[in-house]
C-alpha positions as CSV (number, residue, x, y, z in Angstrom):
1,M,39.0,-43.3,28.2
2,T,41.9,-45.4,28.4
3,K,42.0,-48.7,26.0
4,C,43.3,-51.7,26.5
5,P,46.3,-52.5,23.8
6,R,45.2,-54.4,21.2
7,L,45.7,-58.5,20.1
8,K,47.3,-58.5,16.4
9,P,47.2,-61.2,14.4
10,A,50.5,-61.9,14.6
11,D,50.3,-62.6,17.5
12,L,47.7,-65.6,16.8
13,P,49.8,-67.7,14.6
14,Q,47.6,-69.9,13.0
15,E,49.5,-73.2,13.8
16,K,49.6,-72.6,17.1
17,Y,45.6,-72.7,17.4
18,D,44.7,-74.2,14.7
19,P,47.7,-76.6,14.2
20,D,45.1,-78.9,11.6
21,N,44.6,-76.0,9.4
22,S,40.8,-76.5,9.4
23,G,40.1,-73.1,9.5
24,F,38.3,-73.7,13.4
25,I,39.6,-73.6,16.8
26,S,38.3,-75.5,19.6
27,T,36.5,-73.4,22.1
28,E,38.4,-74.7,24.7
29,R,41.4,-73.7,23.4
30,F,39.6,-70.1,22.2
31,K,39.1,-69.7,26.2
32,D,42.3,-71.0,26.9
33,L,43.4,-67.7,25.1
34,L,41.0,-65.7,26.9
35,E,42.3,-67.1,30.4
36,A,46.2,-65.9,29.4
37,H,45.8,-62.5,28.1
38,G,42.3,-62.1,30.1
39,S,44.5,-58.9,31.9
40,E,44.6,-57.5,28.0
41,L,41.2,-56.9,27.0
42,D,38.4,-54.5,28.5
43,P,36.3,-56.3,31.2
44,H,33.2,-56.0,29.4
45,K,34.8,-57.1,25.9
46,L,35.7,-60.3,28.1
47,E,32.7,-61.3,29.6
48,V,31.2,-60.8,25.4
49,L,33.8,-62.7,24.3
50,L,33.4,-66.0,27.1
51,A,30.0,-65.9,26.0
52,L,30.5,-66.5,22.8
53,A,32.2,-69.4,23.6
54,D,30.4,-71.0,26.5
55,G,27.0,-70.2,24.0
56,N,29.0,-72.1,20.8
57,A,27.1,-75.2,20.4
58,D,29.6,-76.9,17.5
59,G,32.3,-76.4,20.1
60,K,35.0,-75.0,17.6
61,I,35.1,-71.6,16.5
62,C,36.5,-69.7,12.6
63,Y,39.7,-69.2,13.1
64,Q,39.0,-66.1,11.3
65,D,36.5,-64.8,13.5
66,F,38.7,-66.0,16.6
67,V,41.3,-63.5,15.0
68,N,38.7,-60.7,14.4
69,L,37.6,-60.8,17.7
70,M,41.1,-60.5,19.6
71,S,42.0,-58.0,17.2
72,N,39.0,-55.7,18.6
73,K,37.2,-56.7,15.5
74,R,33.4,-58.2,14.9
75,S,33.0,-60.9,12.2
76,N,29.1,-60.5,11.0
77,S,28.2,-63.5,12.7
78,F,29.0,-62.4,15.5
79,R,25.7,-60.9,17.5
80,R,23.6,-63.7,16.2
81,A,26.6,-66.4,18.0
82,I,25.8,-64.6,21.3
83,L,22.4,-64.1,20.8
84,Q,21.6,-67.7,19.7
85,G,23.8,-69.0,22.7
86,S,22.7,-70.2,25.7
87,R,25.1,-68.2,28.1
88,Q,23.4,-64.8,28.7
89,L,25.8,-62.1,29.7
90,K,27.1,-61.9,33.8
91,G,27.5,-59.2,35.3
92,C,25.9,-55.4,36.4
93,S,24.0,-53.1,33.3
94,L,26.1,-51.3,31.7
95,N,23.6,-48.3,33.7
96,D,25.0,-49.8,36.6
97,E,28.3,-48.8,36.7
98,V,29.1,-45.8,38.7
99,G,32.9,-44.0,39.6
100,L,32.5,-43.3,35.5
101,G,34.1,-39.7,34.2
102,L,32.3,-37.0,32.1
103,S,33.8,-38.9,28.8
104,Q,32.3,-42.2,29.9
105,R,29.3,-40.8,31.4
106,L,28.4,-39.6,27.9
107,V,29.5,-42.6,26.2
108,R,27.0,-44.8,27.7
109,H,24.8,-42.4,27.8
110,V,24.7,-42.4,23.6
111,A,24.8,-46.3,23.6
112,Y,21.5,-46.4,25.3
113,E,20.0,-43.7,23.3
114,T,21.6,-45.8,20.1
115,L,22.1,-49.6,20.7
116,P,19.1,-51.9,21.5
117,R,21.5,-54.8,23.1
118,E,23.1,-55.0,26.1
119,V,26.0,-56.6,24.4
120,D,26.3,-54.4,21.2
121,R,26.0,-51.1,24.4
122,K,29.0,-53.1,26.4
123,W,31.0,-53.5,23.1
124,Y,30.9,-49.8,22.1
125,F,31.2,-48.4,25.6
126,D,34.6,-50.5,25.5
127,S,35.6,-49.6,21.9
128,Y,34.6,-46.0,21.3
129,T,37.9,-43.2,21.9
130,Y,36.6,-40.4,20.3
131,C,38.8,-40.5,17.3
132,P,38.2,-39.7,15.3
133,P,34.7,-37.2,16.5
134,P,31.4,-36.7,15.0
135,W,33.0,-34.4,12.5
136,F,30.9,-35.0,9.2
137,I,27.1,-33.9,11.3
138,L,29.6,-31.1,13.0
139,A,30.9,-30.2,9.0
140,I,27.9,-29.9,7.9
141,T,25.8,-28.3,10.6
142,I,28.9,-24.8,10.4
143,A,28.9,-24.9,6.8
144,E,25.4,-24.5,6.8
145,V,24.9,-21.9,9.5
146,A,28.1,-20.2,8.1
147,V,26.3,-20.0,4.3
148,F,22.7,-18.5,6.3
149,I,25.3,-16.1,8.3
150,Y,27.0,-14.3,4.6
151,Y,23.6,-14.7,2.6
152,G,22.0,-12.9,5.6
153,F,24.4,-10.4,5.2
154,K,24.2,-10.0,1.1
155,L,20.8,-10.3,0.8
156,D,20.3,-7.8,4.7
157,R,17.9,-10.4,5.2
158,L,18.4,-12.8,8.9
159,V,15.2,-13.7,9.1
160,L,13.3,-14.5,6.1
161,Q,15.5,-14.6,3.0
162,V,13.5,-15.9,0.6
163,S,11.3,-12.5,0.6
164,S,14.4,-11.2,-1.0
165,P,14.3,-11.1,-4.6
166,S,17.6,-12.7,-5.0
167,F,17.6,-15.6,-3.2
168,L,17.1,-17.6,-5.9
169,K,19.8,-16.0,-7.7
170,S,22.9,-18.0,-5.4
171,P,24.3,-20.7,-7.2
172,L,23.2,-23.1,-4.3
173,P,19.6,-23.7,-4.3
174,Y,18.0,-26.5,-6.7
175,H,16.1,-24.7,-9.6
176,P,13.6,-26.5,-12.2
177,Q,15.4,-24.1,-14.5
178,L,18.8,-25.1,-14.0
179,R,18.5,-28.2,-13.1
180,A,21.3,-29.7,-15.8
181,Q,23.7,-28.6,-13.3
182,A,24.4,-31.6,-11.0
183,W,25.7,-30.0,-8.2
184,R,22.3,-28.4,-7.3
185,Y,20.4,-31.7,-6.0
186,F,22.5,-31.8,-3.5
187,S,23.9,-27.9,-2.9
188,Y,20.5,-26.5,-1.9
189,V,20.8,-27.5,1.7
190,F,23.2,-25.0,2.2
191,M,20.5,-22.2,1.9
192,H,17.4,-22.1,3.9
193,T,14.5,-20.0,3.4
194,G,14.8,-18.1,6.7
195,I,15.9,-18.6,11.1
196,E,13.1,-20.9,11.5
197,H,13.5,-23.3,8.7
198,L,17.5,-23.1,9.9
199,S,16.8,-23.7,13.3
200,L,14.8,-26.7,13.2
201,N,17.2,-28.0,10.8
202,M,20.0,-27.7,12.9
203,A,18.8,-28.9,16.3
204,M,17.3,-31.7,14.8
205,Q,20.3,-33.1,12.7
206,L,22.4,-31.8,15.9
207,L,20.4,-34.0,18.6
208,V,20.1,-36.5,16.1
209,G,22.7,-37.2,13.8
210,V,25.7,-36.8,16.7
211,P,25.0,-39.8,18.3
212,L,24.5,-41.4,15.5
213,E,27.6,-40.6,14.4
214,M,29.7,-41.2,17.4
215,V,28.0,-44.9,17.1
216,H,28.0,-45.4,13.4
217,G,30.9,-43.8,11.9
218,A,30.7,-41.1,9.7
219,L,30.3,-42.6,6.5
220,R,28.0,-45.0,7.3
221,I,25.8,-42.1,8.6
222,G,26.9,-39.7,5.5
223,L,25.7,-42.1,2.8
224,V,22.1,-42.2,4.8
225,Y,22.3,-38.0,5.1
226,W,23.4,-37.1,1.4
227,C,20.9,-39.9,0.0
228,G,18.8,-38.9,1.9
229,V,19.1,-35.0,0.5
230,L,19.9,-36.3,-3.2
231,A,16.2,-38.2,-2.8
232,G,14.6,-35.3,-1.7
233,S,15.6,-33.1,-5.0
234,L,14.7,-35.7,-7.7
235,A,11.5,-36.4,-5.3
236,V,10.6,-32.3,-6.2
237,S,12.0,-32.8,-9.7
238,V,9.6,-35.7,-10.8
239,T,6.4,-34.8,-8.7
240,D,6.5,-30.5,-7.8
241,M,8.0,-29.9,-11.7
242,T,8.0,-25.9,-11.3
243,A,8.9,-24.9,-7.0
244,P,12.5,-24.7,-6.1
245,V,14.5,-26.4,-3.2
246,V,16.3,-25.2,-0.2
247,G,17.7,-26.7,3.1
248,S,18.3,-29.7,4.7
249,S,15.8,-31.3,5.1
250,G,16.0,-34.5,3.3
251,G,19.0,-35.1,5.2
252,V,17.8,-34.4,8.3
253,Y,14.5,-36.4,7.7
254,A,16.7,-39.4,6.5
255,L,18.4,-39.6,9.7
256,V,15.3,-38.3,12.5
257,S,12.8,-41.2,10.8
258,A,15.8,-43.6,10.4
259,H,16.4,-44.1,14.4
260,L,12.5,-42.6,15.7
261,A,11.8,-46.3,13.3
262,N,15.1,-48.0,14.8
263,V,13.8,-47.2,17.9
264,V,9.9,-48.4,17.5
265,M,10.9,-51.6,16.5
266,N,13.4,-52.4,19.2
267,W,11.0,-50.8,21.3
268,S,11.5,-53.2,24.7
269,G,15.4,-52.8,24.0
270,M,15.7,-49.1,24.0
271,K,16.8,-48.0,27.7
272,C,17.3,-44.6,26.9
273,Q,14.9,-42.5,29.4
274,F,11.3,-40.8,29.0
275,K,11.8,-42.9,25.2
276,L,7.8,-42.3,24.6
277,F,8.4,-38.0,25.7
278,R,10.8,-37.6,23.6
279,M,10.0,-39.4,20.7
280,A,7.0,-37.3,20.5
281,M,8.5,-34.4,20.7
282,A,10.9,-36.2,18.0
283,L,7.6,-36.8,15.8
284,V,6.0,-32.8,17.3
285,C,9.7,-30.9,15.8
286,M,9.0,-33.0,12.2
287,S,5.4,-32.2,12.0
288,V,5.7,-28.3,12.3
289,E,8.8,-28.1,10.1
290,F,6.5,-30.1,7.5
291,G,3.3,-28.2,8.5
292,R,5.9,-25.0,7.7
293,A,7.0,-25.6,4.8
294,V,3.6,-27.0,3.4
295,W,2.4,-23.7,4.5
296,L,5.0,-21.6,2.6
297,R,4.8,-24.0,-0.6
298,F,0.8,-22.7,-0.9
299,Y,1.9,-19.6,0.6
300,P,1.5,-16.3,-2.8
301,P,4.7,-15.9,-4.2
302,A,6.4,-12.8,-3.0
303,F,8.1,-12.8,-6.7
304,P,5.3,-14.6,-9.4
305,P,5.5,-16.7,-10.8
306,C,8.0,-18.2,-9.5
307,P,6.6,-20.5,-6.7
308,N,8.4,-20.7,-3.1
309,P,10.0,-23.6,-2.4
310,S,8.8,-27.2,-2.0
311,F,8.0,-29.2,1.1
312,V,8.3,-32.7,-1.1
313,A,12.1,-33.0,-0.7
314,H,11.1,-33.8,3.1
315,L,9.0,-37.1,1.8
316,G,12.0,-38.1,-0.1
317,G,14.0,-38.0,3.4
318,V,11.7,-39.8,5.4
319,L,11.3,-42.8,3.0
320,V,15.7,-42.9,2.5
321,G,14.9,-43.4,6.4
322,L,12.7,-46.1,6.3
323,T,14.5,-48.3,4.6
324,L,18.1,-47.5,3.8
325,G,18.4,-45.5,7.1
326,V,16.8,-48.1,9.4
327,V,19.1,-51.1,7.5
328,V,22.5,-49.0,8.6
329,L,21.0,-48.5,12.5
330,Q,20.0,-52.0,12.7
331,N,23.5,-53.9,11.3
332,Y,25.5,-51.8,14.5
333,E,29.7,-53.2,13.0
334,Q,28.1,-55.6,10.8
335,R,28.7,-55.5,7.4
336,L,26.6,-53.7,4.8
337,Q,27.5,-55.6,1.8
338,E,26.5,-59.0,3.4
339,Q,23.0,-58.1,4.3
340,S,20.6,-59.2,1.5
341,L,17.9,-56.2,2.6
342,F,20.8,-53.6,2.6
343,W,21.5,-54.5,-1.4
344,I,17.7,-54.8,-2.0
345,F,17.1,-51.8,-0.4
346,F,20.5,-50.1,-2.7
347,C,19.3,-50.9,-5.8
348,V,15.7,-49.6,-5.6
349,Y,17.2,-46.6,-4.3
350,T,19.9,-46.9,-7.5
351,L,16.7,-47.5,-9.8
352,F,14.6,-44.4,-8.4
353,V,18.2,-41.9,-9.6
354,L,17.8,-43.4,-12.7
355,C,14.4,-43.1,-13.5
356,A,14.1,-39.5,-12.2
357,V,17.5,-38.5,-14.5
358,F,15.5,-39.7,-17.5
359,W,12.4,-37.9,-16.3
360,N,14.5,-35.0,-16.0
361,I,16.1,-35.3,-19.1
362,F,12.9,-36.1,-21.2
363,A,9.6,-35.9,-19.3
364,Y,9.6,-31.8,-19.1
365,S,9.6,-31.1,-22.3
366,L,7.5,-34.1,-23.1
367,L,3.9,-32.6,-20.3
368,D,5.4,-29.1,-21.9
369,V,5.6,-27.6,-18.6
370,R,5.2,-24.0,-17.6
371,M,8.6,-23.4,-16.4
372,P,9.1,-20.1,-14.2
373,P,11.6,-17.9,-15.5
374,V,15.6,-18.3,-15.2
375,P,16.7,-16.7,-11.3
């Protein structure tokens, strides 16, 4: 996808556009600049910036916002200024455009899958360059499949690995007797009980995670994913104290539940095709995977007294997705540190982690929990 050259702040001296050093420029000067440099901007961005100028009731724009916008960056007040303006976006819908290449059609498809507002979809369509690619979800998926194949040959179990007596001897799964080994609260995502467990998780992880990462970036999606993973293992250590944990369901359910909640909260704005059917299918897949995990947890273990892996990590991931995850997906290209709701949920999550850590240190001995033997 060919991109137009990006204006630099050095090309926008404040003494020229804000001679009074007031921190603001008039909308008239802003429009003049857009007319002068319109050929250097993507057409959708030009349309959006004109909407900002026409919809600004104060007759002035913050100079720093002006520099950010012309440099292809969006300020925290950008969307609010557009939505509160009196002028609607002109031109055809992004979905009506023809003559697009394969990569452009893919980007447009992702925009309609994940973003509820046309202004965001057009901005994303013109901004996305496939650099960097959605590497996080692809890398974590490849690693999980590779680990499953490795242990499949090592344990001689390519279908139901949990049935092997050596399954929990790996350094990766979370085990209550080994909870002092802090990496296990994260590394358990690389182990799966069987091929059906791996397949369902990988399908949801790729179908939902890749589009979300293309829009929101690896940092934000990685934050939601790993917060879901940690919440899953800690939730098990608090509520299902004798059970081990394996599988990437904590992270996957965080992403999927955040996406589904975002779709529901912006139902009228989401223009993806067959959204009701696809949402129902996602819920079916989540229910099947969760039901499988519940059944396995209470099925007689192959090697008692150690119980089968817990299902509570799924619920921990869902709670992260419905809190932190929704805030991340609701604020496309907005600074999360400026969102009060983000800090509320982040503080609640941090408090939960601290309480769970103290629980793991003191509760097992105080409650005299009968622990399964070390694998």
